[in-house]
N, C-alpha and C positions, 0 to 999 in steps of 0.2 A: 318583344312583345313585352308589354307590361300588363302583369294581370295583380289581382290582391293574392293574396296567399293566407292561406291558413296558418295559425301560430301551434305549434309544436310542442309538447312535452318536452325538452332536453335529455336527447340521447335516445327519442324513436322517432321512427317515421307514422306519419300522423295518414290514418285512413282515408280514404276520398269516399265522400256521398255519395249516395248515387246508385243504380244499377253500372255495371262495367266501369264500377271505378280500379285504375291501374295498381292501385295499390292497398286493395282489400283485402290480398294475400299475405301480403309483407310483413315482416311481425322483425326483423331483420332491424339490429342495434345501430346507429348512428356510433360512428370512432368517437373517443374525446375531441371535443373542441380544442386547434391549437393556436397560438396567434398568428393572425393574418401576415400573410407573404410582405413586404412591401413591395408594391407595382409601381410597373414604369412609368416614368410621365409620361409616354405619349399610350394614349386610352386606347389605340387601334390595337398596338403591340400590346399591351395587356388582356386584352377582347383576345386576340389570335395566340396566345398564352394558354386559357382558357381553354379555346378550340381544340387545342394539340391535346393536354390534356385529356378532356372527356373523349375525343376519337379514337385515342390511343386504346383509352380503354375498351371503347365502343367495339374496334375492331378486333380488339383480344376478347373478347365473348363472342362472335360468330356471332351474333343478328344482326340479318340486313338491318342498314338505315344509310343515310344521305344527308349531308350538311345541307342547308337551305338559308335562306333569308338574304340578306345582306354579305354576309360572313362567306357564301357561297359567290355570291356575285363578284365579290372581293378577288375568290381562288380563281376564278373564273377569265378576270385581269380588269375587271371594271375598277376604273379608278376612284374608290370613294372613301371616306373617313370613318371607320366604323365609330358608332358613338352608343349602340345602346345594346342588348345581348346577342349572343348567337345561339342558334336553332338549330334541333337537329331533327328530319322526321323519322320516322321508322312504325312500323303494324301497331295495331292495340294488340293483338295480339303475345309480340314479344316486350308488352311492357314490363311483366314484371320481373322478367328474368333480365331485362336491362338496367332498370332500380337498382336489381341486388346486387351485379356487379359493379355499379356506379360505388355503392355504398359500400362496400369491400372493398371498392379501391379510395377508400376517404374521402367520396364524392357529398356533401351533404342534398340530399335529396327532401323535399316537400310533395303534398298535392294540392293544390287549390282548387277551389269548389267547383272550377271549370274541368267538366273529364272528357277533356280531350287532348288535352295534355298535361306532363309534371315538371315541376320547375327543381333546378339544380343549383346550385352554385359551386363553383370552381375557381381558386385564386380571387375570393372578393368579387368575380364577373356571376352577370346572370346567366343561366342554360334554358332555355327553352326544349323539351323533349317532343315534340306532337306529337299526335296521330291524325289529325285531320289538318290539310290545307283549306282555310275559305270552305268549309264547312264540308269536303271531299274527302272519305277517308285516305290513305294513303297504303297504296295498292303496290305487291309482290312487284309487278309488273314496271312500274314506275321506280322504283327502287333497283332495277335490272337497266333501266335506261340509264343511271346515272353513272359520272367519269370520276377514274381516279386522278386526285388531281394534287397538288402539294399547299399542305398551308402552312408556310414556311417550313420546317425541317419532317413536316408528317402529313405521308400520305393518305388521301383517305376519298371515301366515296362521295362526290358532289351530284346533287340535282342536275340534270340535263338543261342546258341553256331553255328549250321551249318549255319544259315541265316549270322550268324558275318562274320564266314570264307569263304561264300559264298560271301557276300559284297567286303570283302580283295582279294577272289581269282579274281571274274570278274575284279577288277580297276588292274592288273596285267599287264604289256606292253613290249614292248620294251625299251618304253622312262619312265617306271616307274615298277621295279621290284626288288624291296629290298627284299629279301625272309629274310633277316634277322631280320629285324624287324616283320616278318610274324611268323620267326620258332619259336617265344617263346610262342604264341600263339599258334600255332597246338599243340605244346605239351601240355600244359596246360589243352586244352581241347579236347584231343587226345579220350576220351574215351564216349564225350558226340555231337562226331560229324559223321554225317549221312554219311563216306567217301565214299562207293557208290554210294550214290546221288552228292557228287560233282564231283566225275571220270564222270559217264555218262555226266553230263552236261558240261563241258570240259574239255570232250575229245580229243576235237577237236581245242582246244586252246591253242599254243604253252606254254608259259611263267605261266598259270594256271596249265597245265599238266606236265611242266616239276618240278613244285614247287612239286607237290603231289610223283611224280616220286622219289624228294631228298628226301621226308618222307618215305618211303620204301627203302630207301638205309639206312640212321641213323636208320631202326626199329623201329621210332615213331609211324608205321603205318604201318600194314599186307600187303605184296606182293600184287597184283591186281593177280586178275586166271586167265590165259591166257589156252583158251580152244585148246586143244590137236587136230590135226588132224586126222579126222574117227571116233569124238565120239559124 
């Protein structure tokens, strides 16, 4: 996710503005900057390396979290190339402790103007720590449903398939409706998604409902049952 970042003074964590900022109470000092490591030519592998580094620190912190976004789809076996950042979701109330853990582990952390995420950098790659998925707060129940999967050599919680598709469908709108990016994820995970649940939750939302109808027309999922009159 590409979002503008605040510029921080060297050696400090910028504070988030506005109520509920994740870094309001964090005064930890960033470690001295070191020369960036040479990244592999394959950008997918570079993103996976950064994901493993941050995932290992989050596991050690003891705070609940889950991998989300395109890297989560990759962990579930979706054959996609990773081109952007790596996303982790966590509860807002755990953000301060998570940020402190990452800073102590040598990860650069900054707080952007948005109050629903914190941004970090690991090995030259962008990392987003997200408290809301499509304007919906990350909940304990969502994190409890996460599946432990390997990301290369590191096992970590990954958002469950139904929750992963739910987060992508909820984000669809008139201004963001890239069905092409979502289609391979739906195809790969179709046997592991509660489609009835997604239909119920999105029946009144035009863009998500249109995508679900497209999946029916492409025979990715079975057509919804329409009750007959008089039954």
